[in-house]
mmJSON file of the N, C-alpha and C atoms, coordinates in Angstrom:
{"data_MODEL":{"atom_site":{
"group_PDB":["ATOM","ATOM","ATOM","ATOM","ATOM","ATOM","ATOM","ATOM","ATOM","ATOM","ATOM","ATOM","ATOM","ATOM","ATOM","ATOM","ATOM","ATOM","ATOM","ATOM","ATOM","ATOM","ATOM","ATOM","ATOM","ATOM","ATOM","ATOM","ATOM","ATOM","ATOM","ATOM","ATOM","ATOM","ATOM","ATOM","ATOM","ATOM","ATOM","ATOM","ATOM","ATOM","ATOM","ATOM","ATOM","ATOM","ATOM","ATOM","ATOM","ATOM","ATOM","ATOM","ATOM","ATOM","ATOM","ATOM","ATOM","ATOM","ATOM","ATOM","ATOM","ATOM","ATOM","ATOM","ATOM","ATOM","ATOM","ATOM","ATOM","ATOM","ATOM","ATOM","ATOM","ATOM","ATOM","ATOM","ATOM","ATOM","ATOM","ATOM","ATOM","ATOM","ATOM","ATOM","ATOM","ATOM","ATOM","ATOM","ATOM","ATOM","ATOM","ATOM","ATOM","ATOM","ATOM","ATOM","ATOM","ATOM","ATOM","ATOM","ATOM","ATOM","ATOM","ATOM","ATOM","ATOM","ATOM","ATOM","ATOM","ATOM","ATOM","ATOM","ATOM","ATOM","ATOM","ATOM","ATOM","ATOM","ATOM","ATOM","ATOM","ATOM","ATOM","ATOM","ATOM","ATOM","ATOM","ATOM","ATOM","ATOM","ATOM","ATOM","ATOM","ATOM","ATOM","ATOM","ATOM","ATOM","ATOM","ATOM","ATOM","ATOM","ATOM","ATOM","ATOM","ATOM","ATOM","ATOM","ATOM","ATOM","ATOM","ATOM","ATOM","ATOM","ATOM","ATOM","ATOM","ATOM","ATOM","ATOM","ATOM","ATOM","ATOM","ATOM","ATOM","ATOM","ATOM","ATOM","ATOM","ATOM","ATOM","ATOM","ATOM","ATOM","ATOM","ATOM","ATOM","ATOM","ATOM","ATOM","ATOM","ATOM","ATOM","ATOM","ATOM","ATOM","ATOM","ATOM","ATOM","ATOM","ATOM","ATOM","ATOM","ATOM","ATOM","ATOM","ATOM","ATOM","ATOM","ATOM","ATOM","ATOM","ATOM","ATOM","ATOM","ATOM","ATOM","ATOM","ATOM","ATOM","ATOM","ATOM","ATOM","ATOM","ATOM","ATOM","ATOM","ATOM","ATOM","ATOM","ATOM","ATOM","ATOM","ATOM","ATOM","ATOM","ATOM","ATOM","ATOM","ATOM","ATOM","ATOM","ATOM","ATOM","ATOM","ATOM","ATOM","ATOM","ATOM","ATOM","ATOM","ATOM","ATOM"],
"id":[1,2,3,4,5,6,7,8,9,10,11,12,13,14,15,16,17,18,19,20,21,22,23,24,25,26,27,28,29,30,31,32,33,34,35,36,37,38,39,40,41,42,43,44,45,46,47,48,49,50,51,52,53,54,55,56,57,58,59,60,61,62,63,64,65,66,67,68,69,70,71,72,73,74,75,76,77,78,79,80,81,82,83,84,85,86,87,88,89,90,91,92,93,94,95,96,97,98,99,100,101,102,103,104,105,106,107,108,109,110,111,112,113,114,115,116,117,118,119,120,121,122,123,124,125,126,127,128,129,130,131,132,133,134,135,136,137,138,139,140,141,142,143,144,145,146,147,148,149,150,151,152,153,154,155,156,157,158,159,160,161,162,163,164,165,166,167,168,169,170,171,172,173,174,175,176,177,178,179,180,181,182,183,184,185,186,187,188,189,190,191,192,193,194,195,196,197,198,199,200,201,202,203,204,205,206,207,208,209,210,211,212,213,214,215,216,217,218,219,220,221,222,223,224,225,226,227,228,229,230,231,232,233,234,235,236,237,238,239,240,241,242,243],
"type_symbol":["N","C","C","N","C","C","N","C","C","N","C","C","N","C","C","N","C","C","N","C","C","N","C","C","N","C","C","N","C","C","N","C","C","N","C","C","N","C","C","N","C","C","N","C","C","N","C","C","N","C","C","N","C","C","N","C","C","N","C","C","N","C","C","N","C","C","N","C","C","N","C","C","N","C","C","N","C","C","N","C","C","N","C","C","N","C","C","N","C","C","N","C","C","N","C","C","N","C","C","N","C","C","N","C","C","N","C","C","N","C","C","N","C","C","N","C","C","N","C","C","N","C","C","N","C","C","N","C","C","N","C","C","N","C","C","N","C","C","N","C","C","N","C","C","N","C","C","N","C","C","N","C","C","N","C","C","N","C","C","N","C","C","N","C","C","N","C","C","N","C","C","N","C","C","N","C","C","N","C","C","N","C","C","N","C","C","N","C","C","N","C","C","N","C","C","N","C","C","N","C","C","N","C","C","N","C","C","N","C","C","N","C","C","N","C","C","N","C","C","N","C","C","N","C","C","N","C","C","N","C","C","N","C","C","N","C","C","N","C","C","N","C","C"],
"label_atom_id":["N","CA","C","N","CA","C","N","CA","C","N","CA","C","N","CA","C","N","CA","C","N","CA","C","N","CA","C","N","CA","C","N","CA","C","N","CA","C","N","CA","C","N","CA","C","N","CA","C","N","CA","C","N","CA","C","N","CA","C","N","CA","C","N","CA","C","N","CA","C","N","CA","C","N","CA","C","N","CA","C","N","CA","C","N","CA","C","N","CA","C","N","CA","C","N","CA","C","N","CA","C","N","CA","C","N","CA","C","N","CA","C","N","CA","C","N","CA","C","N","CA","C","N","CA","C","N","CA","C","N","CA","C","N","CA","C","N","CA","C","N","CA","C","N","CA","C","N","CA","C","N","CA","C","N","CA","C","N","CA","C","N","CA","C","N","CA","C","N","CA","C","N","CA","C","N","CA","C","N","CA","C","N","CA","C","N","CA","C","N","CA","C","N","CA","C","N","CA","C","N","CA","C","N","CA","C","N","CA","C","N","CA","C","N","CA","C","N","CA","C","N","CA","C","N","CA","C","N","CA","C","N","CA","C","N","CA","C","N","CA","C","N","CA","C","N","CA","C","N","CA","C","N","CA","C","N","CA","C","N","CA","C","N","CA","C","N","CA","C","N","CA","C","N","CA","C","N","CA","C","N","CA","C"],
"label_alt_id":[null,null,null,null,null,null,null,null,null,null,null,null,null,null,null,null,null,null,null,null,null,null,null,null,null,null,null,null,null,null,null,null,null,null,null,null,null,null,null,null,null,null,null,null,null,null,null,null,null,null,null,null,null,null,null,null,null,null,null,null,null,null,null,null,null,null,null,null,null,null,null,null,null,null,null,null,null,null,null,null,null,null,null,null,null,null,null,null,null,null,null,null,null,null,null,null,null,null,null,null,null,null,null,null,null,null,null,null,null,null,null,null,null,null,null,null,null,null,null,null,null,null,null,null,null,null,null,null,null,null,null,null,null,null,null,null,null,null,null,null,null,null,null,null,null,null,null,null,null,null,null,null,null,null,null,null,null,null,null,null,null,null,null,null,null,null,null,null,null,null,null,null,null,null,null,null,null,null,null,null,null,null,null,null,null,null,null,null,null,null,null,null,null,null,null,null,null,null,null,null,null,null,null,null,null,null,null,null,null,null,null,null,null,null,null,null,null,null,null,null,null,null,null,null,null,null,null,null,null,null,null,null,null,null,null,null,null,null,null,null,null,null,null],
"label_comp_id":["MET","MET","MET","LYS","LYS","LYS","THR","THR","THR","THR","THR","THR","LYS","LYS","LYS","GLU","GLU","GLU","ALA","ALA","ALA","LYS","LYS","LYS","ASN","ASN","ASN","LYS","LYS","LYS","ALA","ALA","ALA","LYS","LYS","LYS","GLU","GLU","GLU","MET","MET","MET","ILE","ILE","ILE","TRP","TRP","TRP","ASP","ASP","ASP","VAL","VAL","VAL","LEU","LEU","LEU","PRO","PRO","PRO","LEU","LEU","LEU","ILE","ILE","ILE","LYS","LYS","LYS","GLY","GLY","GLY","TRP","TRP","TRP","GLU","GLU","GLU","SER","SER","SER","PRO","PRO","PRO","GLU","GLU","GLU","LYS","LYS","LYS","THR","THR","THR","GLU","GLU","GLU","GLN","GLN","GLN","ALA","ALA","ALA","LYS","LYS","LYS","LYS","LYS","LYS","ILE","ILE","ILE","ALA","ALA","ALA","LEU","LEU","LEU","LYS","LYS","LYS","SER","SER","SER","ILE","ILE","ILE","GLU","GLU","GLU","GLN","GLN","GLN","ILE","ILE","ILE","LEU","LEU","LEU","MET","MET","MET","SER","SER","SER","ASN","ASN","ASN","PRO","PRO","PRO","THR","THR","THR","ILE","ILE","ILE","LYS","LYS","LYS","GLY","GLY","GLY","SER","SER","SER","SER","SER","SER","ASP","ASP","ASP","ASP","ASP","ASP","LEU","LEU","LEU","ILE","ILE","ILE","THR","THR","THR","MET","MET","MET","ILE","ILE","ILE","VAL","VAL","VAL","GLN","GLN","GLN","THR","THR","THR","LYS","LYS","LYS","ALA","ALA","ALA","PHE","PHE","PHE","TYR","TYR","TYR","TYR","TYR","TYR","MET","MET","MET","VAL","VAL","VAL","LYS","LYS","LYS","TYR","TYR","TYR","GLU","GLU","GLU","ILE","ILE","ILE","GLU","GLU","GLU","ASN","ASN","ASN","PHE","PHE","PHE","ASN","ASN","ASN"],
"label_asym_id":["A","A","A","A","A","A","A","A","A","A","A","A","A","A","A","A","A","A","A","A","A","A","A","A","A","A","A","A","A","A","A","A","A","A","A","A","A","A","A","A","A","A","A","A","A","A","A","A","A","A","A","A","A","A","A","A","A","A","A","A","A","A","A","A","A","A","A","A","A","A","A","A","A","A","A","A","A","A","A","A","A","A","A","A","A","A","A","A","A","A","A","A","A","A","A","A","A","A","A","A","A","A","A","A","A","A","A","A","A","A","A","A","A","A","A","A","A","A","A","A","A","A","A","A","A","A","A","A","A","A","A","A","A","A","A","A","A","A","A","A","A","A","A","A","A","A","A","A","A","A","A","A","A","A","A","A","A","A","A","A","A","A","A","A","A","A","A","A","A","A","A","A","A","A","A","A","A","A","A","A","A","A","A","A","A","A","A","A","A","A","A","A","A","A","A","A","A","A","A","A","A","A","A","A","A","A","A","A","A","A","A","A","A","A","A","A","A","A","A","A","A","A","A","A","A","A","A","A","A","A","A","A","A","A","A","A","A","A","A","A","A","A","A"],
"label_entity_id":["1","1","1","1","1","1","1","1","1","1","1","1","1","1","1","1","1","1","1","1","1","1","1","1","1","1","1","1","1","1","1","1","1","1","1","1","1","1","1","1","1","1","1","1","1","1","1","1","1","1","1","1","1","1","1","1","1","1","1","1","1","1","1","1","1","1","1","1","1","1","1","1","1","1","1","1","1","1","1","1","1","1","1","1","1","1","1","1","1","1","1","1","1","1","1","1","1","1","1","1","1","1","1","1","1","1","1","1","1","1","1","1","1","1","1","1","1","1","1","1","1","1","1","1","1","1","1","1","1","1","1","1","1","1","1","1","1","1","1","1","1","1","1","1","1","1","1","1","1","1","1","1","1","1","1","1","1","1","1","1","1","1","1","1","1","1","1","1","1","1","1","1","1","1","1","1","1","1","1","1","1","1","1","1","1","1","1","1","1","1","1","1","1","1","1","1","1","1","1","1","1","1","1","1","1","1","1","1","1","1","1","1","1","1","1","1","1","1","1","1","1","1","1","1","1","1","1","1","1","1","1","1","1","1","1","1","1","1","1","1","1","1","1"],
"label_seq_id":[1,1,1,2,2,2,3,3,3,4,4,4,5,5,5,6,6,6,7,7,7,8,8,8,9,9,9,10,10,10,11,11,11,12,12,12,13,13,13,14,14,14,15,15,15,16,16,16,17,17,17,18,18,18,19,19,19,20,20,20,21,21,21,22,22,22,23,23,23,24,24,24,25,25,25,26,26,26,27,27,27,28,28,28,29,29,29,30,30,30,31,31,31,32,32,32,33,33,33,34,34,34,35,35,35,36,36,36,37,37,37,38,38,38,39,39,39,40,40,40,41,41,41,42,42,42,43,43,43,44,44,44,45,45,45,46,46,46,47,47,47,48,48,48,49,49,49,50,50,50,51,51,51,52,52,52,53,53,53,54,54,54,55,55,55,56,56,56,57,57,57,58,58,58,59,59,59,60,60,60,61,61,61,62,62,62,63,63,63,64,64,64,65,65,65,66,66,66,67,67,67,68,68,68,69,69,69,70,70,70,71,71,71,72,72,72,73,73,73,74,74,74,75,75,75,76,76,76,77,77,77,78,78,78,79,79,79,80,80,80,81,81,81],
"pdbx_PDB_ins_code":[null,null,null,null,null,null,null,null,null,null,null,null,null,null,null,null,null,null,null,null,null,null,null,null,null,null,null,null,null,null,null,null,null,null,null,null,null,null,null,null,null,null,null,null,null,null,null,null,null,null,null,null,null,null,null,null,null,null,null,null,null,null,null,null,null,null,null,null,null,null,null,null,null,null,null,null,null,null,null,null,null,null,null,null,null,null,null,null,null,null,null,null,null,null,null,null,null,null,null,null,null,null,null,null,null,null,null,null,null,null,null,null,null,null,null,null,null,null,null,null,null,null,null,null,null,null,null,null,null,null,null,null,null,null,null,null,null,null,null,null,null,null,null,null,null,null,null,null,null,null,null,null,null,null,null,null,null,null,null,null,null,null,null,null,null,null,null,null,null,null,null,null,null,null,null,null,null,null,null,null,null,null,null,null,null,null,null,null,null,null,null,null,null,null,null,null,null,null,null,null,null,null,null,null,null,null,null,null,null,null,null,null,null,null,null,null,null,null,null,null,null,null,null,null,null,null,null,null,null,null,null,null,null,null,null,null,null,null,null,null,null,null,null],
"Cartn_x":[124.84,123.48,123.532,122.65,122.571,122.02,122.414,122.026,120.791,120.243,119.108,119.49,120.714,121.167,121.171,121.618,121.613,120.185,119.277,117.87,117.281,117.61,117.126,117.661,118.94,119.534,118.885,118.599,117.956,116.539,115.824,114.47,114.506,115.428,115.563,115.891,116.814,117.205,116.008,115.198,114.049,113.021,112.793,111.831,112.373,113.644,114.233,114.41,114.516,114.585,113.253,112.161,110.823,110.354,110.7,110.181,110.335,111.487,111.612,110.693,110.182,109.299,107.861,107.578,106.227,106.164,105.261,105.118,104.705,105.373,105.092,105.594,106.72,107.232,107.619,107.639,108.045,106.998,105.786,104.714,104.697,104.186,104.079,103.207,102.187,101.317,102.099,103.001,103.811,104.797,105.3,106.169,105.399,104.149,103.312,103.115,102.936,102.818,104.112,105.237,106.536,106.708,106.27,106.341,105.514,104.313,103.448,104.105,104.733,105.426,106.597,107.368,108.503,108.039,106.915,106.385,105.94,105.37,104.998,106.237,107.315,108.57,109.089,109.009,109.452,108.633,107.331,106.485,106.915,107.238,107.703,109.042,109.927,111.224,111.02,110.178,109.949,109.321,108.481,107.836,108.784,109.91,110.811,111.892,111.882,112.915,114.312,114.608,115.917,117.011,118.231,119.355,120.414,120.982,122.153,123.203,124.438,125.506,125.53,125.34,125.363,126.525,126.312,127.371,127.338,126.605,126.47,126.615,127.053,127.098,125.879,125.047,123.842,122.734,122.173,121.162,119.947,119.453,118.275,118.577,119.729,120.116,120.22,120.789,120.9,119.524,118.586,117.221,116.578,116.732,116.161,116.785,118.104,118.779,118.301,118.153,117.711,116.288,115.403,114.022,113.96,114.753,114.776,115.212,116.231,116.685,115.578,114.899,113.861,112.63,112.381,111.324,111.73,113.013,113.493,113.349,113.664,113.507,112.042,111.158,109.712,109.286,109.748,109.43,109.922,111.14,111.718,110.945,110.486,109.694,108.375,107.725,106.444,106.574,107.728,107.936,108.751,108.967,109.727,108.904,109.549,108.862,109.362],
"Cartn_y":[133.661,133.156,131.646,130.948,129.5,129.151,127.992,127.572,126.679,126.464,125.56,124.144,123.739,122.401,122.28,123.317,123.292,123.249,123.958,123.936,122.537,121.913,120.556,119.576,119.706,118.832,119.049,120.303,120.602,120.024,120.114,119.551,118.046,117.361,115.905,115.577,116.337,116.111,116.25,117.288,117.509,116.388,115.917,114.821,113.52,113.212,111.96,111.942,113.104,113.153,112.754,113.055,112.783,111.362,110.854,109.555,108.413,108.22,107.093,107.193,108.369,108.564,108.151,107.916,107.562,106.06,105.402,103.955,103.608,102.621,102.226,103.244,103.863,104.99,104.647,103.381,102.991,103.326,103.619,103.842,105.295,105.505,106.865,107.777,107.207,108.012,108.576,107.796,108.251,109.33,109.222,110.265,111.58,111.518,112.723,113.304,112.438,112.918,113.596,113.004,113.592,114.95,115.07,116.349,117.402,117.033,117.974,118.439,117.525,117.88,118.806,118.485,119.325,120.721,120.794,122.097,122.921,122.26,122.959,123.542,122.768,123.239,124.46,124.416,125.542,126.789,126.632,127.782,128.4,127.559,128.064,128.789,128.242,128.89,130.251,130.317,131.575,132.626,132.22,133.16,133.673,133.003,133.371,134.381,134.848,135.751,135.204,134.021,133.409,134.092,133.91,134.403,133.321,133.212,132.378,133.272,133.005,133.85,133.741,134.855,134.895,135.733,136.434,137.249,138.688,138.926,140.283,140.289,141.408,141.589,142.366,142.822,143.571,142.605,142.831,141.924,141.794,142.881,142.825,141.972,142.166,141.374,139.899,139.59,138.187,137.562,138.315,137.802,137.529,138.466,138.295,137.087,136.943,135.797,134.486,134.481,133.271,132.914,133.903,133.637,133.131,133.719,133.266,131.804,131.444,130.057,129.126,129.486,128.597,128.549,129.584,129.488,128.509,128.475,127.48,126.073,125.911,124.609,124.204,125.144,124.862,124.361,125.031,124.615,123.19,122.896,121.563,120.493,120.804,119.849,119.585,120.645,120.493,119.639,119.671,118.935,117.66,117.262,116.04,114.819,113.866,112.617,111.48],
"Cartn_z":[101.393,101.254,101.039,101.681,101.533,100.157,99.654,98.309,98.331,97.137,96.984,97.413,97.117,97.519,99.04,99.735,101.197,101.733,101.074,101.48,101.277,100.158,99.877,100.919,101.259,102.285,103.647,103.981,105.263,105.286,104.18,104.089,104.313,103.645,103.829,105.277,105.847,107.234,108.177,107.968,108.847,108.714,107.503,107.291,107.87,107.58,108.053,109.57,110.207,111.666,112.3,111.613,112.147,111.833,110.664,110.211,111.224,111.838,112.778,114.0,114.259,115.407,115.104,113.822,113.399,113.162,113.855,113.714,112.283,111.712,110.336,109.336,109.635,108.855,107.429,107.077,105.73,104.67,105.056,104.083,103.591,102.381,101.838,102.706,103.34,104.201,105.385,105.912,107.048,106.612,105.378,104.854,104.765,104.356,104.302,105.7,106.698,108.084,108.523,108.18,108.535,107.858,106.609,105.907,106.622,107.077,107.797,109.089,109.794,111.038,110.739,109.708,109.332,108.909,108.196,107.787,108.993,109.992,111.23,111.889,111.893,112.473,111.724,110.401,109.583,109.912,110.057,110.397,111.725,112.695,113.991,113.847,113.057,112.825,112.172,111.151,110.446,111.351,112.265,113.186,114.261,114.456,115.539,115.136,113.877,113.369,113.622,113.114,113.352,112.544,112.966,112.172,112.066,110.891,110.677,110.057,110.349,109.828,108.314,107.675,106.222,105.742,104.675,104.094,104.603,105.691,106.209,107.724,108.255,109.703,110.191,109.255,109.586,110.022,111.193,111.753,110.837,110.301,109.427,108.199,107.609,106.431,106.794,107.965,108.383,108.57,109.143,109.32,107.961,107.035,105.693,104.995,105.087,104.463,105.085,106.396,107.081,106.693,106.678,106.281,104.842,103.962,102.57,102.505,103.296,103.324,103.795,104.882,105.397,104.506,103.728,102.721,101.617,101.276,100.307,100.9,102.189,102.855,102.829,103.131,103.111,101.736,100.689,99.323,99.063,99.495,99.281,100.054,101.256,102.025,101.307,100.872,100.175,98.909,98.282,97.035,97.205,98.455,98.738,98.348,97.689,97.297,98.13],
"occupancy":[1.0,1.0,1.0,1.0,1.0,1.0,1.0,1.0,1.0,1.0,1.0,1.0,1.0,1.0,1.0,1.0,1.0,1.0,1.0,1.0,1.0,1.0,1.0,1.0,1.0,1.0,1.0,1.0,1.0,1.0,1.0,1.0,1.0,1.0,1.0,1.0,1.0,1.0,1.0,1.0,1.0,1.0,1.0,1.0,1.0,1.0,1.0,1.0,1.0,1.0,1.0,1.0,1.0,1.0,1.0,1.0,1.0,1.0,1.0,1.0,1.0,1.0,1.0,1.0,1.0,1.0,1.0,1.0,1.0,1.0,1.0,1.0,1.0,1.0,1.0,1.0,1.0,1.0,1.0,1.0,1.0,1.0,1.0,1.0,1.0,1.0,1.0,1.0,1.0,1.0,1.0,1.0,1.0,1.0,1.0,1.0,1.0,1.0,1.0,1.0,1.0,1.0,1.0,1.0,1.0,1.0,1.0,1.0,1.0,1.0,1.0,1.0,1.0,1.0,1.0,1.0,1.0,1.0,1.0,1.0,1.0,1.0,1.0,1.0,1.0,1.0,1.0,1.0,1.0,1.0,1.0,1.0,1.0,1.0,1.0,1.0,1.0,1.0,1.0,1.0,1.0,1.0,1.0,1.0,1.0,1.0,1.0,1.0,1.0,1.0,1.0,1.0,1.0,1.0,1.0,1.0,1.0,1.0,1.0,1.0,1.0,1.0,1.0,1.0,1.0,1.0,1.0,1.0,1.0,1.0,1.0,1.0,1.0,1.0,1.0,1.0,1.0,1.0,1.0,1.0,1.0,1.0,1.0,1.0,1.0,1.0,1.0,1.0,1.0,1.0,1.0,1.0,1.0,1.0,1.0,1.0,1.0,1.0,1.0,1.0,1.0,1.0,1.0,1.0,1.0,1.0,1.0,1.0,1.0,1.0,1.0,1.0,1.0,1.0,1.0,1.0,1.0,1.0,1.0,1.0,1.0,1.0,1.0,1.0,1.0,1.0,1.0,1.0,1.0,1.0,1.0,1.0,1.0,1.0,1.0,1.0,1.0,1.0,1.0,1.0,1.0,1.0,1.0],
"B_iso_or_equiv":[0.0,0.0,0.0,0.0,0.0,0.0,0.0,0.0,0.0,0.0,0.0,0.0,0.0,0.0,0.0,0.0,0.0,0.0,0.0,0.0,0.0,0.0,0.0,0.0,0.0,0.0,0.0,0.0,0.0,0.0,0.0,0.0,0.0,0.0,0.0,0.0,0.0,0.0,0.0,0.0,0.0,0.0,0.0,0.0,0.0,0.0,0.0,0.0,0.0,0.0,0.0,0.0,0.0,0.0,0.0,0.0,0.0,0.0,0.0,0.0,0.0,0.0,0.0,0.0,0.0,0.0,0.0,0.0,0.0,0.0,0.0,0.0,0.0,0.0,0.0,0.0,0.0,0.0,0.0,0.0,0.0,0.0,0.0,0.0,0.0,0.0,0.0,0.0,0.0,0.0,0.0,0.0,0.0,0.0,0.0,0.0,0.0,0.0,0.0,0.0,0.0,0.0,0.0,0.0,0.0,0.0,0.0,0.0,0.0,0.0,0.0,0.0,0.0,0.0,0.0,0.0,0.0,0.0,0.0,0.0,0.0,0.0,0.0,0.0,0.0,0.0,0.0,0.0,0.0,0.0,0.0,0.0,0.0,0.0,0.0,0.0,0.0,0.0,0.0,0.0,0.0,0.0,0.0,0.0,0.0,0.0,0.0,0.0,0.0,0.0,0.0,0.0,0.0,0.0,0.0,0.0,0.0,0.0,0.0,0.0,0.0,0.0,0.0,0.0,0.0,0.0,0.0,0.0,0.0,0.0,0.0,0.0,0.0,0.0,0.0,0.0,0.0,0.0,0.0,0.0,0.0,0.0,0.0,0.0,0.0,0.0,0.0,0.0,0.0,0.0,0.0,0.0,0.0,0.0,0.0,0.0,0.0,0.0,0.0,0.0,0.0,0.0,0.0,0.0,0.0,0.0,0.0,0.0,0.0,0.0,0.0,0.0,0.0,0.0,0.0,0.0,0.0,0.0,0.0,0.0,0.0,0.0,0.0,0.0,0.0,0.0,0.0,0.0,0.0,0.0,0.0,0.0,0.0,0.0,0.0,0.0,0.0,0.0,0.0,0.0,0.0,0.0,0.0],
"pdbx_formal_charge":[null,null,null,null,null,null,null,null,null,null,null,null,null,null,null,null,null,null,null,null,null,null,null,null,null,null,null,null,null,null,null,null,null,null,null,null,null,null,null,null,null,null,null,null,null,null,null,null,null,null,null,null,null,null,null,null,null,null,null,null,null,null,null,null,null,null,null,null,null,null,null,null,null,null,null,null,null,null,null,null,null,null,null,null,null,null,null,null,null,null,null,null,null,null,null,null,null,null,null,null,null,null,null,null,null,null,null,null,null,null,null,null,null,null,null,null,null,null,null,null,null,null,null,null,null,null,null,null,null,null,null,null,null,null,null,null,null,null,null,null,null,null,null,null,null,null,null,null,null,null,null,null,null,null,null,null,null,null,null,null,null,null,null,null,null,null,null,null,null,null,null,null,null,null,null,null,null,null,null,null,null,null,null,null,null,null,null,null,null,null,null,null,null,null,null,null,null,null,null,null,null,null,null,null,null,null,null,null,null,null,null,null,null,null,null,null,null,null,null,null,null,null,null,null,null,null,null,null,null,null,null,null,null,null,null,null,null,null,null,null,null,null,null],
"auth_seq_id":[1,1,1,2,2,2,3,3,3,4,4,4,5,5,5,6,6,6,7,7,7,8,8,8,9,9,9,10,10,10,11,11,11,12,12,12,13,13,13,14,14,14,15,15,15,16,16,16,17,17,17,18,18,18,19,19,19,20,20,20,21,21,21,22,22,22,23,23,23,24,24,24,25,25,25,26,26,26,27,27,27,28,28,28,29,29,29,30,30,30,31,31,31,32,32,32,33,33,33,34,34,34,35,35,35,36,36,36,37,37,37,38,38,38,39,39,39,40,40,40,41,41,41,42,42,42,43,43,43,44,44,44,45,45,45,46,46,46,47,47,47,48,48,48,49,49,49,50,50,50,51,51,51,52,52,52,53,53,53,54,54,54,55,55,55,56,56,56,57,57,57,58,58,58,59,59,59,60,60,60,61,61,61,62,62,62,63,63,63,64,64,64,65,65,65,66,66,66,67,67,67,68,68,68,69,69,69,70,70,70,71,71,71,72,72,72,73,73,73,74,74,74,75,75,75,76,76,76,77,77,77,78,78,78,79,79,79,80,80,80,81,81,81],
"auth_comp_id":["MET","MET","MET","LYS","LYS","LYS","THR","THR","THR","THR","THR","THR","LYS","LYS","LYS","GLU","GLU","GLU","ALA","ALA","ALA","LYS","LYS","LYS","ASN","ASN","ASN","LYS","LYS","LYS","ALA","ALA","ALA","LYS","LYS","LYS","GLU","GLU","GLU","MET","MET","MET","ILE","ILE","ILE","TRP","TRP","TRP","ASP","ASP","ASP","VAL","VAL","VAL","LEU","LEU","LEU","PRO","PRO","PRO","LEU","LEU","LEU","ILE","ILE","ILE","LYS","LYS","LYS","GLY","GLY","GLY","TRP","TRP","TRP","GLU","GLU","GLU","SER","SER","SER","PRO","PRO","PRO","GLU","GLU","GLU","LYS","LYS","LYS","THR","THR","THR","GLU","GLU","GLU","GLN","GLN","GLN","ALA","ALA","ALA","LYS","LYS","LYS","LYS","LYS","LYS","ILE","ILE","ILE","ALA","ALA","ALA","LEU","LEU","LEU","LYS","LYS","LYS","SER","SER","SER","ILE","ILE","ILE","GLU","GLU","GLU","GLN","GLN","GLN","ILE","ILE","ILE","LEU","LEU","LEU","MET","MET","MET","SER","SER","SER","ASN","ASN","ASN","PRO","PRO","PRO","THR","THR","THR","ILE","ILE","ILE","LYS","LYS","LYS","GLY","GLY","GLY","SER","SER","SER","SER","SER","SER","ASP","ASP","ASP","ASP","ASP","ASP","LEU","LEU","LEU","ILE","ILE","ILE","THR","THR","THR","MET","MET","MET","ILE","ILE","ILE","VAL","VAL","VAL","GLN","GLN","GLN","THR","THR","THR","LYS","LYS","LYS","ALA","ALA","ALA","PHE","PHE","PHE","TYR","TYR","TYR","TYR","TYR","TYR","MET","MET","MET","VAL","VAL","VAL","LYS","LYS","LYS","TYR","TYR","TYR","GLU","GLU","GLU","ILE","ILE","ILE","GLU","GLU","GLU","ASN","ASN","ASN","PHE","PHE","PHE","ASN","ASN","ASN"],
"auth_asym_id":["A","A","A","A","A","A","A","A","A","A","A","A","A","A","A","A","A","A","A","A","A","A","A","A","A","A","A","A","A","A","A","A","A","A","A","A","A","A","A","A","A","A","A","A","A","A","A","A","A","A","A","A","A","A","A","A","A","A","A","A","A","A","A","A","A","A","A","A","A","A","A","A","A","A","A","A","A","A","A","A","A","A","A","A","A","A","A","A","A","A","A","A","A","A","A","A","A","A","A","A","A","A","A","A","A","A","A","A","A","A","A","A","A","A","A","A","A","A","A","A","A","A","A","A","A","A","A","A","A","A","A","A","A","A","A","A","A","A","A","A","A","A","A","A","A","A","A","A","A","A","A","A","A","A","A","A","A","A","A","A","A","A","A","A","A","A","A","A","A","A","A","A","A","A","A","A","A","A","A","A","A","A","A","A","A","A","A","A","A","A","A","A","A","A","A","A","A","A","A","A","A","A","A","A","A","A","A","A","A","A","A","A","A","A","A","A","A","A","A","A","A","A","A","A","A","A","A","A","A","A","A","A","A","A","A","A","A","A","A","A","A","A","A"],
"auth_atom_id":["N","CA","C","N","CA","C","N","CA","C","N","CA","C","N","CA","C","N","CA","C","N","CA","C","N","CA","C","N","CA","C","N","CA","C","N","CA","C","N","CA","C","N","CA","C","N","CA","C","N","CA","C","N","CA","C","N","CA","C","N","CA","C","N","CA","C","N","CA","C","N","CA","C","N","CA","C","N","CA","C","N","CA","C","N","CA","C","N","CA","C","N","CA","C","N","CA","C","N","CA","C","N","CA","C","N","CA","C","N","CA","C","N","CA","C","N","CA","C","N","CA","C","N","CA","C","N","CA","C","N","CA","C","N","CA","C","N","CA","C","N","CA","C","N","CA","C","N","CA","C","N","CA","C","N","CA","C","N","CA","C","N","CA","C","N","CA","C","N","CA","C","N","CA","C","N","CA","C","N","CA","C","N","CA","C","N","CA","C","N","CA","C","N","CA","C","N","CA","C","N","CA","C","N","CA","C","N","CA","C","N","CA","C","N","CA","C","N","CA","C","N","CA","C","N","CA","C","N","CA","C","N","CA","C","N","CA","C","N","CA","C","N","CA","C","N","CA","C","N","CA","C","N","CA","C","N","CA","C","N","CA","C","N","CA","C","N","CA","C","N","CA","C","N","CA","C","N","CA","C","N","CA","C"],
"pdbx_PDB_model_num":[1,1,1,1,1,1,1,1,1,1,1,1,1,1,1,1,1,1,1,1,1,1,1,1,1,1,1,1,1,1,1,1,1,1,1,1,1,1,1,1,1,1,1,1,1,1,1,1,1,1,1,1,1,1,1,1,1,1,1,1,1,1,1,1,1,1,1,1,1,1,1,1,1,1,1,1,1,1,1,1,1,1,1,1,1,1,1,1,1,1,1,1,1,1,1,1,1,1,1,1,1,1,1,1,1,1,1,1,1,1,1,1,1,1,1,1,1,1,1,1,1,1,1,1,1,1,1,1,1,1,1,1,1,1,1,1,1,1,1,1,1,1,1,1,1,1,1,1,1,1,1,1,1,1,1,1,1,1,1,1,1,1,1,1,1,1,1,1,1,1,1,1,1,1,1,1,1,1,1,1,1,1,1,1,1,1,1,1,1,1,1,1,1,1,1,1,1,1,1,1,1,1,1,1,1,1,1,1,1,1,1,1,1,1,1,1,1,1,1,1,1,1,1,1,1,1,1,1,1,1,1,1,1,1,1,1,1,1,1,1,1,1,1]
}}}
């Protein structure tokens, strides 16, 4: 299972990947826009039933572990400063 630290790192990565694409990205308002874009991406990922290799070979367990991880990422994005 992925950790909270990995979720926090993934959240930062998703926000920082979007920021340079937004003109004037240095402002707090642009960071909020980047967070909204990253959250949209998370919603799409969650709807797609993604799987990442976890501690199980069972597909259902992998889907549950992956969704749990991306819900942690979503939480970290929402609380990113």
